[in-house]
LOTILUM-870777 format. One record per atom (N, C-alpha, C): x, y, z; residue in three letters. Coordinates in steps of 0.1 Angstrom, whole numbers, padded with zeros to 4 digits, always signed. Example, Ala and Ser with C-alpha at 12.3 -4.5 7.8 and 13.67 -1.06 7.14 Angstrom:
# LOTILUM-870777
+0132-0057+0078ALA;+0123-0045+0078ALA;+0132-0033+0078ALA;+0128-0022+0071SER;+0137-0011+0071SER;+0129+0000+0079SER;
This chain:
# LOTILUM-870777
+1272+0635-1324MET;+1280+0636-1328MET;+1289+0625-1337MET;+1295+0623-1349THR;+1299+0609-1348THR;+1314+0611-1345THR;+1326+0602-1345THR;+1336+0606-1341THR;+1347+0613-1352THR;+1361+0611-1345GLY;+1369+0618-1357GLY;+1366+0631-1363GLY;+1371+0634-1373TRP;+1376+0651-1379TRP;+1366+0651-1385TRP;+1354+0648-1393THR;+1346+0643-1403THR;+1332+0654-1398THR;+1329+0653-1385THR;+1316+0660-1384THR;+1322+0667-1365THR;+1329+0670-1363ALA;+1333+0671-1350ALA;+1330+0684-1344ALA;+1331+0694-1357GLY;+1326+0708-1351GLY;+1315+0711-1356GLY;+1304+0704-1364HIS;+1291+0710-1365HIS;+1283+0700-1368HIS;+1271+0705-1369THR;+1259+0696-1374THR;+1257+0698-1387THR;+1256+0684-1394THR;+1252+0681-1408THR;+1242+0689-1414THR;+1238+0692-1428ILE;+1227+0693-1430ILE;+1218+0689-1428ILE;+1225+0673-1432TRP;+1211+0663-1430TRP;+1205+0656-1414TRP;+1215+0663-1404GLU;+1212+0660-1393GLU;+1204+0672-1385GLU;+1202+0684-1397ARG;+1192+0697-1394ARG;+1178+0693-1401ARG;+1183+0685-1411LEU;+1169+0680-1421LEU;+1159+0670-1416LEU;+1167+0664-1405GLU;+1158+0651-1395GLU;+1151+0657-1388GLU;+1158+0666-1383ASP;+1149+0672-1372ASP;+1137+0683-1379ASP;+1134+0688-1390ASP;+1134+0694-1399ASP;+1132+0708-1396ASP;+1143+0711-1398SER;+1148+0726-1390SER;+1152+0730-1409SER;+1151+0743-1409ALA;+1156+0748-1424ALA;+1169+0753-1420ALA;+1175+0755-1433VAL;+1192+0755-1431VAL;+1192+0765-1442VAL;+1205+0776-1444VAL;+1206+0784-1450VAL;+1223+0783-1451VAL;+1225+0791-1465GLY;+1237+0791-1467GLY;+1240+0801-1483GLY;+1253+0801-1483ALA;+1255+0807-1496ALA;+1267+0803-1503ALA;+1270+0807-1516VAL;+1275+0797-1531VAL;+1293+0804-1523VAL;+1297+0799-1525ALA;+1312+0803-1534ALA;+1316+0794-1545ALA;+1314+0806-1556ARG;+1318+0805-1569ARG;+1333+0800-1570ARG;+1345+0806-1558VAL;+1359+0805-1563VAL;+1360+0799-1551VAL;+1359+0787-1543PRO;+1361+0780-1535PRO;+1373+0781-1529PRO;+1374+0788-1513THR;+1392+0789-1508THR;+1388+0785-1493THR;+1398+0782-1490PRO;+1392+0778-1472PRO;+1389+0793-1464PRO;+1396+0804-1469THR;+1393+0815-1464THR;+1380+0820-1464THR;+1372+0818-1475LEU;+1359+0826-1479LEU;+1349+0813-1470LEU;+1355+0801-1470VAL;+1344+0787-1460VAL;+1344+0796-1445VAL;+1361+0800-1443GLU;+1358+0801-1430GLU;+1349+0814-1425GLU;+1352+0825-1436VAL;+1341+0836-1432VAL;+1326+0834-1436VAL;+1320+0825-1437TYR;+1310+0818-1440TYR;+1304+0820-1428TYR;+1315+0806-1420GLY;+1311+0799-1411GLY;+1309+0812-1395GLY;+1322+0818-1398ASP;+1322+0829-1384ASP;+1310+0838-1386ASP;+1303+0838-1396VAL;+1288+0852-1398VAL;+1277+0840-1390VAL;+1279+0828-1394GLY;+1267+0818-1387GLY;+1261+0813-1397GLY;+1264+0812-1412LEU;+1257+0806-1421LEU;+1253+0788-1417LEU;+1248+0781-1420ASP;+1245+0765-1420ASP;+1257+0762-1427ASP;+1253+0766-1441PHE;+1261+0758-1451PHE;+1273+0767-1461PHE;+1281+0760-1466CYS;+1292+0765-1477CYS;+1286+0759-1490CYS;+1282+0767-1499PHE;+1273+0761-1512PHE;+1289+0757-1521PHE;+1297+0747-1521LEU;+1309+0748-1528LEU;+1304+0745-1544LEU;+1307+0752-1553ASP;+1301+0751-1565ASP;+1311+0747-1576ASP;+1309+0728-1580TYR;+1321+0727-1588TYR;+1313+0724-1601TYR;+1302+0731-1603GLU;+1293+0731-1615GLU;+1298+0738-1627GLU;+1297+0754-1619HIS;+1302+0764-1623HIS;+1312+0774-1617HIS;+1320+0770-1613ALA;+1332+0778-1603ALA;+1345+0774-1609ALA;+1353+0784-1609SER;+1362+0787-1613SER;+1377+0775-1603SER;+1385+0773-1609GLY;+1397+0769-1596GLY;+1398+0754-1599GLY;+1404+0752-1588ARG;+1403+0735-1590ARG;+1391+0725-1587ARG;+1392+0715-1597GLY;+1381+0709-1596GLY;+1379+0699-1585GLY;+1368+0696-1581PRO;+1364+0684-1568PRO;+1373+0672-1572PRO;+1379+0666-1581GLY;+1388+0657-1580GLY;+1398+0661-1576GLY;+1403+0670-1572ASP;+1415+0675-1567ASP;+1417+0676-1546ASP;+1420+0661-1546SER;+1414+0659-1531SER;+1422+0668-1520SER;+1433+0668-1525ALA;+1443+0681-1515ALA;+1433+0692-1512ALA;+1431+0698-1525ALA;+1423+0713-1522ALA;+1411+0709-1515ALA;+1401+0700-1521MET;+1390+0698-1511MET;+1390+0692-1497MET;+1404+0687-1492GLU;+1402+0685-1478GLU;+1405+0698-1470GLU;+1418+0707-1478ASP;+1417+0723-1475ASP;+1402+0728-1468ASP;+1395+0724-1475LEU;+1381+0734-1476LEU;+1373+0728-1463LEU;+1374+0714-1465VAL;+1368+0707-1456VAL;+1375+0710-1441VAL;+1387+0711-1442ARG;+1391+0717-1429ARG;+1386+0730-1423ARG;+1389+0735-1429ALA;+1385+0749-1427ALA;+1370+0753-1422ALA;+1361+0744-1427ALA;+1346+0743-1424ALA;+1348+0738-1408ALA;+1355+0722-1405GLU;+1352+0723-1394GLU;+1361+0734-1382GLU;+1366+0741-1385VAL;+1374+0751-1380VAL;+1360+0762-1371VAL;+1353+0761-1383VAL;+1341+0772-1377VAL;+1329+0765-1377VAL;+1327+0753-1375GLY;+1315+0746-1375GLY;+1304+0746-1388GLY;+1309+0750-1402ILE;+1299+0753-1412ILE;+1300+0734-1421ILE;+1290+0733-1427ASP;+1287+0719-1434ASP;+1291+0725-1446ASP;+1300+0721-1457PRO;+1303+0721-1468PRO;+1295+0713-1477PRO;+1287+0718-1481LEU;+1278+0714-1494LEU;+1283+0714-1506LEU;+1288+0707-1508VAL;+1294+0701-1526VAL;+1288+0700-1535VAL;+1284+0710-1544ARG;+1275+0706-1556ARG;+1290+0704-1568ARG;+1286+0690-1573LEU;+1297+0680-1582LEU;+1290+0687-1596LEU;+1300+0683-1605PRO;+1294+0687-1620PRO;+1286+0679-1624PRO;+1287+0664-1620GLU;+1274+0653-1624GLU;+1276+0646-1613GLU;+1270+0633-1614GLY;+1267+0624-1604GLY;+1275+0611-1605GLY;+1285+0612-1616HIS;+1296+0602-1614HIS;+1299+0595-1608HIS;+1298+0579-1602PRO;+1296+0573-1593PRO;+1314+0576-1586PRO;+1325+0574-1595PRO;+1339+0577-1590PRO;+1338+0588-1584PRO;+1334+0599-1592LEU;+1338+0611-1586LEU;+1333+0616-1571LEU;+1316+0609-1568VAL;+1310+0610-1557VAL;+1318+0603-1547VAL;+1320+0590-1549ARG;+1331+0582-1538ARG;+1344+0589-1537ARG;+1356+0595-1546LYS;+1364+0601-1544LYS;+1363+0615-1535LYS;+1349+0624-1539THR;+1346+0638-1527THR;+1344+0631-1513THR;+1330+0622-1510LEU;+1332+0617-1496LEU;+1343+0613-1491LEU;+1353+0605-1498GLU;+1368+0603-1489GLU;+1375+0614-1476GLU;+1372+0628-1487THR;+1380+0638-1478THR;+1373+0642-1467THR;+1361+0640-1464GLY;+1355+0644-1450GLY;+1339+0652-1459GLY;+1339+0653-1468VAL;+1326+0657-1474VAL;+1314+0654-1471VAL;+1300+0654-1463ARG;+1291+0647-1460ARG;+1282+0649-1470ARG;+1278+0665-1479THR;+1267+0665-1483THR;+1267+0667-1499THR;+1265+0663-1506LEU;+1263+0663-1521LEU;+1255+0668-1529LEU;+1256+0674-1538LEU;+1247+0678-1548LEU;+1246+0675-1564LEU;+1235+0670-1565ILE;+1244+0667-1582ILE;+1231+0674-1592ILE;+1236+0681-1601PRO;+1227+0690-1609PRO;+1221+0683-1620PRO;+1211+0691-1627ARG;+1206+0686-1641ARG;+1204+0668-1641ARG;+1198+0666-1631VAL;+1196+0652-1634VAL;+1178+0651-1639VAL;+1178+0639-1648GLU;+1167+0640-1655GLU;+1159+0627-1650GLU;+1167+0618-1645THR;+1157+0602-1649THR;+1161+0597-1631THR;+1151+0590-1627ALA;+1152+0585-1613ALA;+1165+0569-1614ALA;+1169+0566-1623ALA;+1177+0556-1626ALA;+1191+0565-1626ALA;+1195+0577-1632GLU;+1209+0582-1624GLU;+1208+0588-1612GLU;+1197+0593-1607VAL;+1196+0597-1592VAL;+1199+0584-1584VAL;+1195+0572-1586ARG;+1195+0560-1579ARG;+1210+0554-1579ARG;+1218+0559-1594GLU;+1232+0555-1593GLU;+1239+0564-1585GLU;+1237+0577-1584ALA;+1246+0581-1577ALA;+1244+0581-1561ALA;+1231+0579-1556VAL;+1229+0574-1542VAL;+1236+0562-1538VAL;+1234+0556-1548ALA;+1238+0541-1543ALA;+1253+0545-1542ALA;+1263+0555-1547ALA;+1278+0553-1549ALA;+1278+0560-1537ALA;+1271+0567-1532ALA;+1275+0579-1516ALA;+1273+0565-1504ALA;+1271+0554-1503ARG;+1266+0547-1493ARG;+1269+0533-1496ARG;+1272+0528-1484PHE;+1280+0513-1479PHE;+1267+0504-1484PHE;+1255+0507-1475SER;+1240+0498-1474SER;+1233+0508-1479SER;+1220+0500-1492TYR;+1215+0506-1499TYR;+1201+0501-1501TYR;+1192+0502-1499ASP;+1179+0498-1502ASP;+1179+0485-1495ASP;+1181+0478-1487ASP;+1181+0466-1480ASP;+1193+0456-1489ASP;+1201+0464-1491GLY;+1212+0457-1498GLY;+1226+0464-1493GLY;+1236+0462-1503VAL;+1251+0463-1504VAL;+1251+0479-1514VAL;+1256+0491-1509GLY;+1254+0504-1517GLY;+1268+0498-1523GLY;+1271+0511-1532ASP;+1285+0512-1540ASP;+1298+0518-1539ASP;+1294+0523-1527ARG;+1304+0528-1519ARG;+1318+0522-1514ARG;+1332+0523-1519GLY;+1344+0517-1514GLY;+1346+0519-1502GLY;+1356+0514-1496THR;+1366+0515-1488THR;+1380+0514-1486THR;+1386+0526-1477ALA;+1398+0527-1482ALA;+1401+0533-1470ALA;+1417+0537-1464GLY;+1421+0545-1456GLY;+1424+0559-1464GLY;+1414+0565-1461THR;+1410+0578-1461THR;+1408+0590-1451THR;+1407+0602-1455ARG;+1403+0610-1445ARG;+1391+0609-1438ARG;+1383+0602-1445ALA;+1369+0601-1438ALA;+1366+0590-1429ALA;+1380+0586-1425ASN;+1380+0574-1413ASN;+1395+0578-1407ASN;+1398+0592-1406ARG;+1413+0591-1402ARG;+1421+0586-1407ARG;+1422+0585-1423TRP;+1433+0576-1426TRP;+1436+0562-1423TRP;+1425+0556-1422GLY;+1422+0541-1413GLY;+1423+0539-1397GLY;+1424+0552-1392HIS;+1425+0550-1377HIS;+1410+0549-1372HIS;+1399+0550-1380GLU;+1386+0546-1373GLU;+1379+0539-1382GLU;+1386+0522-1382TYR;+1376+0516-1393TYR;+1361+0506-1390TYR;+1364+0509-1375GLU;+1355+0505-1368GLU;+1341+0510-1365GLU;+1327+0505-1370ASP;+1315+0507-1376ASP;+1315+0520-1386ASP;+1328+0520-1393TYR;+1329+0529-1404TYR;+1320+0532-1411TYR;+1312+0521-1418HIS;+1302+0519-1425HIS;+1290+0524-1419HIS;+1285+0521-1409ALA;+1272+0528-1404ALA;+1276+0543-1402ALA;+1284+0550-1393ARG;+1289+0564-1394ARG;+1288+0569-1406ARG;+1292+0566-1414GLU;+1295+0573-1429GLU;+1279+0570-1434GLU;+1273+0562-1431ASP;+1261+0561-1439ASP;+1252+0571-1431ASP;+1249+0572-1417ALA;+1242+0581-1413ALA;+1244+0598-1410ALA;+1260+0599-1415ALA;+1260+0613-1418ALA;+1258+0616-1430ALA;+1257+0609-1445THR;+1261+0615-1454THR;+1247+0611-1461THR;+1249+0627-1469THR;+1236+0629-1473THR;+1237+0633-1493THR;+1231+0632-1498LEU;+1227+0633-1515LEU;+1215+0642-1520LEU;+1216+0653-1525GLY;+1206+0657-1530GLY;+1208+0655-1544GLY;+1195+0664-1548VAL;+1194+0665-1566VAL;+1188+0677-1564VAL;+1194+0688-1580MET;+1188+0697-1584MET;+1174+0692-1594MET;+1167+0697-1592ILE;+1152+0697-1601ILE;+1153+0706-1610ILE;+1159+0707-1626GLU;+1162+0721-1631GLU;+1158+0718-1644GLU;+1149+0708-1651THR;+1147+0704-1663THR;+1137+0700-1664THR;+1128+0702-1678ALA;+1117+0696-1680ALA;+1114+0684-1680ALA;+1124+0673-1682ASP;+1126+0660-1680ASP;+1127+0660-1666ASP;+1132+0662-1659ALA;+1135+0659-1642ALA;+1119+0663-1637ALA;+1113+0672-1640VAL;+1099+0673-1636VAL;+1088+0662-1644VAL;+1089+0656-1653ALA;+1084+0650-1657ALA;+1084+0637-1652ALA;+1097+0628-1646ASP;+1102+0620-1638ASP;+1099+0625-1623ASP;+1096+0634-1624LEU;+1096+0637-1608LEU;+1091+0630-1596LEU;+1077+0622-1601GLU;+1076+0612-1588GLU;+1089+0602-1586GLU;+1090+0597-1597ALA;+1101+0586-1595ALA;+1115+0590-1590ALA;+1118+0602-1594ILE;+1127+0604-1584ILE;+1131+0610-1576ILE;+1120+0616-1570LEU;+1114+0617-1552LEU;+1117+0599-1547LEU;+1109+0590-1553ALA;+1107+0580-1544ALA;+1123+0569-1546ALA;+1133+0574-1552VAL;+1148+0568-1547VAL;+1153+0565-1537VAL;+1153+0553-1529PRO;+1155+0556-1515PRO;+1168+0563-1509PRO;+1168+0567-1503ASP;+1177+0573-1494ASP;+1182+0590-1502ASP;+1173+0593-1510LEU;+1176+0607-1517LEU;+1173+0616-1506LEU;+1184+0624-1502GLY;+1184+0635-1493GLY;+1170+0645-1491GLY;+1180+0654-1501PHE;+1168+0668-1506PHE;+1167+0670-1522PHE;+1158+0680-1526ALA;+1162+0684-1539ALA;+1161+0700-1540ALA;+1170+0707-1545LEU;+1168+0720-1548LEU;+1165+0724-1560LEU;+1154+0734-1562VAL;+1150+0736-1577VAL;+1160+0749-1579VAL;+1161+0740-1593GLY;+1168+0750-1600GLY;+1165+0762-1614GLY;+1160+0775-1605HIS;+1148+0781-1613HIS;+1153+0784-1624HIS;+1167+0792-1626ARG;+1167+0796-1638ARG;+1166+0787-1651ARG;+1177+0774-1649ASP;+1179+0764-1660ASP;+1162+0760-1659ASP;+1153+0757-1652LEU;+1145+0752-1648LEU;+1134+0763-1664LEU;+1134+0777-1665THR;+1127+0784-1668THR;+1133+0780-1685THR;+1149+0782-1685HIS;+1153+0779-1697HIS;+1145+0765-1705HIS;+1145+0755-1697SER;+1142+0743-1698SER;+1128+0740-1704SER;+1120+0750-1700LEU;+1107+0748-1703LEU;+1099+0759-1712LEU;+1113+0765-1718GLY;+1112+0772-1731GLY;+1106+0790-1727GLY;+1109+0792-1717TYR;+1106+0807-1715TYR;+1119+0813-1712TYR;+1129+0811-1716GLY;+1143+0817-1722GLY;+1144+0823-1704GLY;+1146+0836-1703GLU;+1148+0844-1692GLU;+1142+0846-1682GLU;+1125+0846-1687GLU;+1115+0846-1678GLU;+1108+0841-1670GLU;+1120+0844-1657ILE;+1118+0837-1644ILE;+1107+0838-1640ILE;+1100+0850-1641ASP;+1085+0853-1638ASP;+1074+0847-1641ASP;+1077+0840-1652HIS;+1061+0836-1664HIS;+1055+0826-1651HIS;+1038+0830-1652PRO;+1035+0823-1647PRO;+1033+0805-1647PRO;+1038+0799-1658GLU;+1037+0787-1661GLU;+1052+0784-1655GLU;+1061+0789-1653VAL;+1075+0788-1642VAL;+1067+0784-1633VAL;+1065+0796-1625ALA;+1056+0795-1612ALA;+1048+0785-1609ALA;+1039+0783-1615ALA;+1034+0769-1616ALA;+1041+0758-1612ALA;+1050+0755-1621THR;+1059+0745-1618THR;+1064+0743-1608THR;+1074+0754-1606VAL;+1080+0755-1591VAL;+1073+0749-1583VAL;+1059+0754-1581ALA;+1052+0753-1569ALA;+1046+0733-1573ALA;+1045+0730-1580GLU;+1046+0719-1587GLU;+1055+0706-1576GLU;+1065+0714-1580ILE;+1078+0706-1574ILE;+1076+0709-1560ILE;+1076+0717-1555ARG;+1074+0719-1541ARG;+1065+0709-1532ARG;+1054+0712-1540ASP;+1041+0702-1534ASP;+1042+0690-1537ASP;+1051+0684-1547ALA;+1056+0670-1549ALA;+1066+0661-1539ALA;+1075+0674-1535CYS;+1086+0668-1526CYS;+1078+0671-1515CYS;+1069+0677-1508LEU;+1063+0676-1492LEU;+1057+0663-1492LEU;+1047+0660-1504ASP;+1039+0653-1504ASP;+1050+0636-1505ASP;+1060+0637-1510ALA;+1068+0625-1508ALA;+1077+0625-1497ALA;+1075+0633-1487GLY;+1085+0638-1474GLY;+1100+0637-1476GLY;+1107+0647-1491VAL;+1117+0650-1492VAL;+1118+0664-1489VAL;+1130+0667-1477PRO;+1134+0678-1482PRO;+1135+0688-1493PRO;+1125+0703-1495VAL;+1129+0710-1506VAL;+1135+0723-1505VAL;+1146+0725-1512GLY;+1150+0738-1510GLY;+1150+0748-1526GLY;+1156+0760-1524ARG;+1152+0771-1534ARG;+1164+0782-1531ARG;+1166+0791-1542VAL;+1172+0802-1541VAL;+1165+0811-1534VAL;+1171+0819-1525ALA;+1165+0831-1522ALA;+1168+0848-1521ALA;+1161+0856-1530THR;+1172+0870-1531THR;+1179+0878-1520THR;+1170+0876-1510ASP;+1172+0885-1496ASP;+1167+0875-1484ASP;+1171+0885-1471PRO;+1166+0876-1462PRO;+1152+0875-1457PRO;+1145+0883-1465GLU;+1128+0883-1459GLU;+1121+0875-1472GLU;+1127+0869-1482ASP;+1125+0861-1489ASP;+1126+0846-1488ASP;+1137+0846-1480ALA;+1141+0837-1474ALA;+1133+0831-1465ALA;+1127+0844-1453ARG;+1118+0839-1445ARG;+1103+0834-1448ARG;+1098+0840-1461ALA;+1090+0835-1473ALA;+1090+0822-1475ALA;+1103+0816-1479ALA;+1101+0802-1485ALA;+1105+0794-1469ALA;+1105+0796-1464ILE;+1109+0787-1449ILE;+1090+0785-1448ILE;+1084+0799-1446ASP;+1069+0799-1446ASP;+1062+0788-1455ASP;+1065+0787-1471GLU;+1061+0780-1477GLU;+1066+0764-1480GLU;+1075+0761-1469GLY;+1080+0747-1467GLY;+1092+0741-1473GLY;+1100+0757-1476TYR;+1111+0751-1481TYR;+1122+0749-1468TYR;+1134+0740-1469ARG;+1140+0738-1459ARG;+1154+0742-1459ARG;+1157+0739-1473VAL;+1172+0744-1477VAL;+1176+0757-1486VAL;+1176+0767-1482ILE;+1175+0781-1488ILE;+1191+0783-1489ILE;+1192+0790-1502LEU;+1207+0792-1509LEU;+1203+0804-1509LEU;+1211+0816-1502GLY;+1214+0830-1507GLY;+1223+0833-1519GLY;+1230+0844-1515GLY;+1237+0849-1531GLY;+1249+0843-1530GLY;+1262+0846-1533TYR;+1274+0843-1535TYR;+1283+0853-1540TYR;+1295+0852-1534GLU;+1304+0862-1529GLU;+1305+0874-1537GLU;+1307+0868-1550PHE;+1307+0884-1560PHE;+1294+0893-1562PHE;+1282+0882-1560HIS;+1270+0890-1558HIS;+1270+0903-1545HIS;+1277+0898-1536ALA;+1280+0905-1520ALA;+1286+0916-1525ALA;+1298+0910-1532VAL;+1305+0923-1532VAL;+1298+0937-1540VAL;+1294+0928-1550ARG;+1287+0942-1562ARG;+1278+0948-1553ARG;+1269+0941-1545GLN;+1258+0950-1536GLN;+1265+0960-1525GLN;+1274+0953-1521VAL;+1277+0962-1508VAL;+1292+0974-1517VAL;+1299+0969-1523TYR;+1310+0979-1528TYR;+1307+0984-1541TYR;+1299+0986-1545GLY;+1288+0989-1561GLY;+1282+1004-1554GLY;+1277+1003-1540GLU;+1274+1017-1532GLU;+1287+1026-1534GLU;+1296+1014-1524TRP;+1308+1027-1521TRP;+1313+1032-1531TRP;+1313+1025-1543ALA;+1321+1030-1553ALA;+1316+1047-1560ALA;+1304+1050-1557THR;+1299+1062-1561THR;+1301+1072-1551THR;+1309+1069-1540VAL;+1309+1079-1533VAL;+1320+1089-1534VAL;+1326+1087-1546THR;+1338+1097-1551THR;+1328+1103-1566THR;+1319+1100-1570ASP;+1312+1106-1580ASP;+1302+1118-1571ASP;+1299+1118-1561GLU;+1289+1129-1555GLU;+1296+1141-1561GLU;
């Protein structure tokens, strides 16, 4: 474990992936500290804080993000933050709150992936990275500057969503970007991008998803996907996926309380 507040209570996604372990988590579409605590209390490995589609405050609100990270530390769960884009200032600002795992959606070229990954690191590709240094929560407001750069680089990982036809076309180069942490298949957006609308079970979509998975495995980049239920999650792990994303809070409410709502109709 690293010192300080940032990873004191849990093992990060990257540490688990380094051991070739699978991780499973759920989405918080409306991120709140309470929901983060509940996800951790039931034993999930990560809480997917969705700032691409979520409502509420954006990821640039450092005070709100810090409270989410504090809640995660209390229950030993890793917050995985999906940013709306890989804009380097936003990458850097989010990491300063103590977040250690980032996900960038809708990437399409290796160049933009490299830019985002470099922004998350102090040392990068045998050179200097693009992350900045300041007295922030990530180093206990300047209290833990000693070995700060090395600690952060060892604990931080950035993944990308593969969810467009252009990303598939540049997949080999994307997966070759140094220090890319993992890739997550965005099945629905990929289906749309390939021209099949909402036909997520179309054979060409299935073939493309398998192509992405195989390319990631060949490149040594951990790969993940959404799972529909625990049985599907186990099947995904058997297929080589290591980052498993379950449902989100509203789906769970509908699934459980939708049945409850029928009690008075009987």
